[in-house]
C-alpha positions in Angstrom: 100.8 127.0 109.6 99.7 124.1 111.9 100.1 120.6 110.7 96.8 118.7 110.3 96.7 115.0 110.9 93.9 112.9 109.4 93.3 109.2 109.3 93.4 107.5 105.9 90.8 104.8 105.4 92.0 101.7 103.6 90.0 100.0 100.8 90.8 96.7 99.2 89.6 95.3 95.9 90.3 92.2 93.8 88.9 90.8 90.5 86.6 87.7 90.6 85.0 86.4 87.5 86.0 89.7 85.7 84.3 91.9 88.3 85.8 94.1 91.0 85.0 92.8 94.5 85.3 95.6 97.2 86.5 94.6 100.7 86.2 96.7 103.7 89.1 97.1 106.1 88.4 94.5 108.9 90.7 96.2 111.4 92.8 99.3 110.8 95.4 97.8 113.1 96.0 94.9 110.7 98.9 94.9 108.3 98.0 94.3 104.7 99.2 90.7 105.0 96.9 90.2 108.0 94.0 91.6 105.9 94.8 89.1 103.2 94.9 86.3 105.7 91.6 87.4 107.3 89.7 87.4 103.9 91.3 84.2 102.6 88.8 82.3 104.8 86.0 83.7 102.7 87.9 84.0 99.4 90.5 81.1 99.2 92.0 82.7 96.0 93.5 85.4 98.3 95.7 82.9 100.0 98.5 83.5 97.5 97.5 87.0 96.5 99.8 90.0 96.5 98.8 93.6 97.4 99.6 96.5 95.1 99.5 100.0 96.4 98.4 102.0 98.2 97.1 104.6 95.8 96.1 107.5 98.0 93.3 109.7 96.8 91.9 112.2 99.3 91.3 110.4 102.6 91.4 106.8 101.1 94.2 104.5 100.5 93.3 101.9 97.8 95.0 98.5 97.6 94.5 96.2 94.6 94.8 92.5 95.5 96.1 90.4 92.6 95.5 86.7 92.8 98.0 84.2 91.3 95.4 81.4 90.8 95.3 80.1 87.3 98.4 82.0 86.1 101.5 80.3 84.9 104.9 81.7 84.2 
């Protein structure tokens, strides 16, 4: 049985004002940290965010970006 290789598309989401904000992958060559840095210019709360995942479903790898802003402890 031949091995089949397929590209997995990355998706990124984070919560803002209680709503999920989807972010497209700006460059598949970027590391997850580089994606956070790229989007932090538009969403400053992502400056100190952490990425959880990926959760792979089908041909998509989903990352949840969790911000630390406003959280103590």
